[in-house]
C-alpha positions in Angstrom: 71.5 -15.7 74.0 70.4 -14.0 77.3 67.5 -16.4 77.7 69.7 -19.4 77.3 72.2 -18.1 79.9 69.3 -17.5 82.3 68.0 -21.0 81.9 71.4 -22.5 82.5 72.0 -20.4 85.6 68.6 -21.3 87.0 69.3 -25.0 86.5 72.7 -24.7 88.2 71.3 -22.9 91.2 68.6 -25.5 91.5 71.1 -28.3 91.4 73.3 -26.7 94.0 70.2 -26.2 96.2 69.2 -29.8 96.0 72.8 -31.1 96.6 73.0 -29.1 99.8 69.9 -30.9 101.3 71.7 -34.3 101.5 72.6 -37.4 99.6 69.0 -38.7 99.7 68.2 -36.1 97.0 70.6 -37.5 94.4 67.9 -38.9 92.1 66.0 -35.7 92.2 69.1 -33.7 91.4 69.9 -35.8 88.4 66.4 -35.4 87.0 66.4 -31.7 87.5 69.8 -31.3 85.8 68.6 -33.4 82.9 65.5 -31.3 82.5 67.4 -28.1 82.6 69.8 -29.4 80.0 67.0 -30.4 77.8 65.3 -27.0 78.1 68.7 -25.3 77.4 69.2 -27.3 74.2 65.6 -26.5 73.1 66.1 -22.8 73.7 69.4 -22.8 71.8 67.9 -24.6 68.8 64.9 -22.2 68.9 67.3 -19.2 68.9 69.3 -20.6 65.9 66.1 -21.2 64.0 64.9 -17.6 64.7 68.3 -16.3 63.6 68.1 -18.3 60.4 64.6 -17.1 59.7 65.7 -13.5 60.2 68.6 -13.9 57.9 66.4 -15.5 55.3 64.0 -12.6 55.5 66.8 -10.1 55.2 68.2 -11.8 52.1 64.7 -11.9 50.6 64.3 -8.1 51.2 67.7 -7.5 49.6 66.8 -9.6 46.6 63.5 -7.8 46.2 65.3 -4.4 46.3 67.8 -5.6 43.7 65.0 -6.8 41.5 63.1 -3.5 41.9 66.3 -1.6 40.9 66.8 -3.7 37.9 63.1 -3.4 36.9 63.3 0.4 37.3 66.4 0.5 35.1 68.8 3.2 36.2 69.5 5.7 33.5 73.0 6.5 32.3 73.5 10.3 32.1 74.8 11.9 28.9 75.8 15.6 29.3 75.4 17.7 26.1 76.3 21.4 25.7 74.2 23.4 23.3 73.2 26.9 22.3 69.8 27.9 23.7 68.0 27.9 20.4 67.4 25.9 18.5 69.8 23.2 19.7 68.8 23.0 23.4 65.2 23.1 22.4 65.7 20.2 20.0 67.6 18.3 22.7 64.7 18.9 25.1 62.3 17.4 22.6 64.6 14.3 22.4 64.8 13.7 26.2 61.9 11.2 26.4 63.1 9.2 23.4 66.5 9.1 25.0 65.0 8.0 28.3 63.3 5.1 26.5 66.8 4.0 25.3 68.1 4.1 28.8 69.7 7.5 28.9 69.2 10.6 30.9 69.9 13.5 28.6 71.3 16.4 30.6 71.5 19.7 28.7 73.9 22.6 29.5 73.3 25.8 27.6 76.0 28.1 26.3 75.6 31.5 24.7 78.9 31.6 22.7 80.8 29.4 20.3 84.0 28.9 22.3 83.1 27.7 25.8 81.2 24.6 24.7 84.2 23.3 22.7 86.6 24.0 25.5 84.3 22.2 27.9 84.1 19.2 25.6 87.8 19.0 25.2 88.2 19.2 29.0 85.8 16.3 29.5 83.1 18.3 31.2 80.7 17.4 28.4 80.1 14.1 26.6 79.1 16.0 23.4 78.0 19.3 22.2 75.5 20.4 19.5 75.7 24.0 18.3 78.2 24.2 15.4 78.8 23.2 11.8 81.7 21.1 10.6 83.8 23.9 9.0 83.7 25.8 12.3 84.6 22.6 14.3 87.6 21.9 12.0 88.8 25.5 12.2 88.5 25.4 16.0 90.6 22.3 16.2 93.2 23.8 13.9 93.4 27.1 15.9 93.2 25.7 19.4 94.8 22.3 19.2 91.7 20.5 20.3 90.7 17.0 19.4 87.0 17.1 18.6 85.2 15.0 16.0 81.9 15.0 14.1 79.6 12.3 15.4 76.7 13.1 13.0 75.1 15.9 11.0 71.6 16.8 12.2 70.3 20.0 10.5 71.3 23.2 8.8 70.1 26.7 9.6 69.8 29.0 6.6 71.7 32.2 7.0 69.5 35.2 6.5 70.0 38.9 5.6 67.8 40.9 8.0 66.8 44.5 7.8 68.2 47.1 10.1 67.8 50.7 9.0 67.2 49.6 5.4 64.2 47.3 4.6 65.0 46.6 1.0 68.3 45.4 -0.5 67.7 47.4 -3.7 67.4 50.5 -1.5 70.8 50.1 0.2 72.6 53.5 0.2 76.2 54.0 -0.9 78.4 53.1 2.1 75.7 51.1 3.8 76.8 49.4 7.0 76.6 45.6 6.9 77.2 43.4 9.9 78.7 39.9 9.4 80.1 37.3 11.9 83.7 37.8 12.8 84.8 34.2 12.8 86.3 32.9 9.6 83.8 30.2 8.6 80.7 32.2 9.4 82.1 35.4 7.8 82.7 33.5 4.6 79.2 32.1 4.6 77.8 35.7 5.1 79.9 37.0 2.2 78.8 34.2 -0.1 75.2 35.1 0.6 75.8 38.8 -0.1 77.6 37.7 -3.3 74.5 35.6 -4.3 72.4 38.8 -4.0 74.7 40.7 -6.3 75.9 43.1 -3.6 79.6 42.3 -4.0 82.1 39.9 -5.8 84.7 37.8 -4.1 88.1 36.8 -5.3 87.9 33.6 -7.4 88.5 30.6 -5.2 88.0 32.4 -1.9 85.0 30.1 -1.2 84.6 29.0 2.4 87.6 30.8 3.8 86.6 34.2 2.4 87.0 37.4 4.4 86.3 41.0 3.6 89.8 41.2 2.3 88.8 38.9 -0.6 86.2 41.4 -1.9 87.2 42.4 -5.4 84.1 44.3 -6.4 81.9 46.4 -4.1 79.8 48.7 -6.2 77.9 50.1 -3.3 81.0 50.6 -1.2 79.4 48.5 1.6 81.0 49.0 5.0 81.5 45.4 6.2 81.5 45.3 10.0 82.9 42.1 11.6 81.0 41.5 14.8 80.9 38.5 17.2 78.0 36.4 15.9 76.0 36.4 19.1 76.0 40.2 19.2 74.8 40.9 15.7 71.0 40.8 16.4 71.6 43.5 19.0 73.3 45.6 16.5 70.5 45.6 13.9 69.4 49.1 14.9 72.9 50.4 14.2 73.4 49.0 10.8 71.6 48.9 7.4 71.5 45.2 7.2 72.9 42.2 9.0 73.7 38.6 8.0 72.8 36.5 11.0 73.3 32.8 12.0 70.1 30.9 12.1 70.3 30.0 15.8 71.0 33.6 16.9 68.2 34.9 14.6 65.8 32.4 16.3 66.9 33.5 19.8 66.3 37.1 18.9 62.8 36.4 17.7 63.5 36.9 14.0 61.7 34.8 11.5 63.3 33.4 8.4 60.1 34.5 6.5 61.0 38.1 7.4 64.6 37.8 6.0 65.4 39.9 3.0 67.3 36.9 1.6 68.3 33.4 2.7 70.5 30.6 1.6 68.8 28.0 -0.6 68.8 24.3 0.2 71.0 23.7 -2.8 73.6 26.3 -2.0 77.2 25.5 -1.2 76.7 26.9 2.3 73.6 24.9 3.0 75.3 21.7 2.1 78.6 22.6 3.8 77.3 24.2 7.0 75.2 21.3 8.4 75.1 21.4 12.2 76.7 18.4 13.9 77.0 16.7 17.2 80.6 16.9 18.3 82.5 14.6 20.6 86.1 14.0 21.6 88.0 11.9 19.0 87.4 8.2 19.7 84.0 8.6 21.1 82.0 8.7 17.9 80.9 5.1 18.3 80.1 5.2 22.0 76.7 3.6 22.7 75.2 6.8 24.2 76.4 8.9 21.3 75.0 6.5 18.8 71.7 6.5 20.6 71.6 10.3 20.6 72.3 10.6 16.9 69.6 8.0 16.2 67.0 10.0 18.2 68.0 13.3 16.6 67.6 11.9 13.1 64.3 10.3 13.9 61.0 11.2 12.2 59.7 12.5 15.5 62.5 15.1 15.9 62.4 16.0 12.2 58.7 16.8 12.5 59.4 18.8 15.6 62.0 20.9 13.7 59.7 21.5 10.8 56.7 22.5 12.8 58.5 24.6 15.4 60.9 26.6 13.2 59.0 26.9 10.0 62.0 26.7 7.7 64.6 28.3 10.0 65.9 24.9 10.9 66.0 22.2 8.2 66.7 18.6 9.2 69.4 16.7 7.3 68.1 13.6 5.5 
């Protein structure tokens, strides 16, 4: 634009200069004006062509950038809350497979059984993976939450671990026994103790049993209800403890070292399968379905079996 203005100005000055010299220069004046006009037109056309080329180059660069973005495939993030072991470890093993499905699997670790459900209900998580279905249902009932089972992934055999006493047959009268203090896990612990002949529960107590449902206690066991995550730390203070699989793993305990464990055919093993939980209505969301598919894959089942050696058993 500046160039065109300069050319027009120069042509005008030249015309004025020639006109001031007298009428005999009229022919020359007309020729100069025509030449200046022609040059101005050419300059304008050249400027427009350059602008069009520049715009075309800009559009090409934008198209290339868009194509590169599409080719790279931006990942959709799914945020899942989990207990550190084994759930977060299993999720970490699933991250590459999730990436291949178009999802970035973000894992947030929790060390208790309450906060991850509250965070899911509040919308801070897309899913969580740490609990079995009876606990989830009990939590909904007690807290008015609206959480649902999106798929069962594995179960973790409860184990009885030695504290001061290393043999169940050698338990002294009045032995201290630590069990989880939440309803569903306490029932599971008591059922395992019953299977070992250490006590008898009221008929029909089943999966809601508490220590108040004990009808026979030949060794006068002192049942201590303790928050599940704290039980491994209490081993030195009790004779034996019934510990959730994930907390046993986190504490470095091996299922092979347990004095007794649930069998795969037991009511507890079938009932207490660990699930991926979501808010009601999100069970069929694409990202959740992809997560369940990956967690049930042969690759992840193999990871569980090789890593945990029976402490985590994949659900078929």
